[in-house]
C-alpha positions, 0 to 999 in steps of 0.5 A, a space after each residue: 593478705 586477707 581483705 574484708 569490707 565493712 561498709 559505713 560511715 567512718 564518722 559514725 561511731 557504731 559503724 567504726 566500732 563494727 568495722 574494728 570488731 570485724 577486723 579484730 575477729 579476723 586474727 584475734 588481734 588488731 596491729 595497725 590502723 591506717 586512717 585514710 578517709 578524708 577530702 574536701 567538698 570541692 573548691 568552695 570559698 569559705 563564705 559559701 559554706 554553712 555550718 553543715 558543709 564545714 562540719 562535713 569536712 571536719 567529720 570526714 578528715 578529723 572525726 573519722 581519725 579520732 574514732 578510729 583511734 578512740 575505738 581501735 587503740 584499746 584493741 591493740 593489746 600487744 601495741 601497734 601503729 596508727 597512721 593518718 593521711 594528712 595533707 600539705 594543705 595542713 601548713 600550706 592553705 589553699 584558696 577555697 579549701 580552708 575547711 579541708 586545710 583547717 581540718 588537716 592541721 587539726 588532724 596533725 595536732 591530734 596525731 601529735 597529742 595521741 602519740 604522746 598519750 599512746 606511747 605508754 600503750 606501745 602504740 605509735 601514731 604518725 601522719 604521712 603528709 603527701 603533696 597532691 596525689 594523682 587520685 580520682 577525687 582531684 583529677 578534675 582540679 586540673 582541667 584538661 588531660 594535657 595539663 594533668 599529664 604535665 602536672 603529674 611529671 612536675 609536681 603531683 605526688 604519686 600514690 606509690 611514694 605515699 605507699 612507701 611512707 606507709 609501709 615504713 610507718 607500719 613497720 615495727 621499728 627499732 627506733 621506739 615510741 615517742 621519737 620524732 624523725 623526718 622521712 623524705 617522700 618524693 622530695 617532701 620532708 615529713 615530720 614523723 612522731 614514732 
């Protein structure tokens, strides 16, 4: 696989268009998009947010996925697949992560609507909803190394499991466009819209 990096802001339309044009130029076609940009601004009570910080979380988790679809799907002239990374927080709110949870819930609504709209274009849109993953951005939420080690064994979802879900969704499945299935990743059931 050939990898090229296009630096920019995933919530900036021009930057997203530039990255997608660069991807299209690599092989003359665009088959898949994985919208992975996301995250919170850390643990922060809702009443401590202002409009700017709230909007930053929404842009990071929702606007970035919208822009990837808005400018990427028209380039998928032979059909394709879009996969967004959601979170269990979409349906299971976490204290002091309310803007993040709200943005992931909205992302899943965007995915469902886009799946219906893009089905006629032969473009599948899905979301993977992992639990807590062992990623650098969340390790500080678990305190000591000992606590993190125990949490990984007990409840944290490994990135390998998320990758398996992505691999599955990015394949051109014979199931077809517009079909809803459930996929189990590390013990979690994930609604998928194919």
